[in-house]
C-alpha positions, 0 to 999 in steps of 0.5 A: 518702123523697121525695128518692129519686126526684130523685137518680139518682146512687147515691153521692149517694143513699147519702149522703142515705140515711145522713144522713136515716136516721141523723140525722147532721149535715153535719159528721159526714157529712163525716168518715164513713168506711167503717170507721165502719159496722158491718155486724154490729151495724147501727151507725154510729160517729160519731167526735168528735161533740159535745164531741169525744165518739164516739157510735153511731147506728143503721143501717137495713138498707135503707140498708146495702143501698144503701151496699153497692151504692154501694160495689160500683158506685162503689168509693169508700173514704170514704162521703162522699168528695166530700160537702164539695164537694157541700155547698158546691155546695148551699149 
């Protein structure tokens, strides 16, 4: 993951890792909440994805560790709390 060296903010790093490793679309990433992450089964529940259906995707252990660290340090309630603002900035 080449982007890891270019991202200093742990929250941004967690967001990028989730998107890249789980194959999420930007629209799915924006809707993602902490409750959608299942630590026990290592899954992410994507709600109302394509055709308004829910789907599950895998969550790698390395990503889970980064997300937990980000939650501890930053304390955001939604994994992608500020993604909408960031997406608009990067476009």
